[in-house]
C-alpha positions, 0 to 999 in steps of 0.5 A: 188334417193335412189339406193338399188338394183342392177337392178336400179343401172345397169339401171342408168349405161346404161341409165341415167349416169347423174342421177347416178352422181347426186345420188353419189354426193348428197348421204351423207349416207355411207350405200347407197354410199357403196352399189353403189360403191361396185356394180358399176361393169364394168364401161361404156366407157362414165363414168366420173371418176371425180364424184369419185374424192372427195370420195378418201378423204372420212372419211370412209376408205371403201368408199375411197377403193371403190372409188380408186378401181372404178377409177382404172377400168377406166385405165385413167392416168389423175387420176394417181397423185390422186391415187399416193397421196392415195397410199402414204398418206392414213391411211388405208393399204388396200386403199393404196394397192388398189391405187398402184394396180390401178396405175399398172392396167393402164398399162401406161408406164408413171406410171413406175416412180410412181411405182418405187417410191412406191418400197421404201414404208414402207409397204411390201404389198404396195411394193408388189403391186408396183412390180406386177405393174412393172412386166407388163413392164418388160414382155413387154420390155424384155420377159423371154425366157427359154432355155435348154442347151442340 
C-alpha cells in the first residue's frame, strides 16, 4: 500500500496501525518512506516503535534522522541505548544531534549518565544538545531562585 497523502496516513495511524507497520517495513523506496516518516506527527500511545528501529541504520541519512526523531516522540527509555549509539556513531551530525535531543526529551533520570557521556563529544552541536537535555534535571533538582539583596 502506497501512502502519499496525509489523510491516508492519518487514517492508518488512528484506525489501522498494523497496515501502517506493514507499509513501513515493506517500503523500499526512499521517497515514500521519507513521506511517511516526515508526516507521522503525533504518535498514538499504542504506536510500536520497534518498526522504526531498523531505519535508524538506514543508508539514507534523512531516513535515519526521521526514524530517530519519531522514536524520540515515544519518550520510551527502551530505545535509549539505540539512540545513544546513533548519537555517538552516526556519520551525519544532524542525525547525531537529533538522537541526543531524543534522549533528552525522554526526561528520564536514567538518561542522565548517557547525556553526561555525550558532553565529551567532538561536535559542539552534539554537546549543546546534551547540555539542553541535562538542564531539565538541574531545574528539577535545584531550581534557580533569583533574589535581590536590599
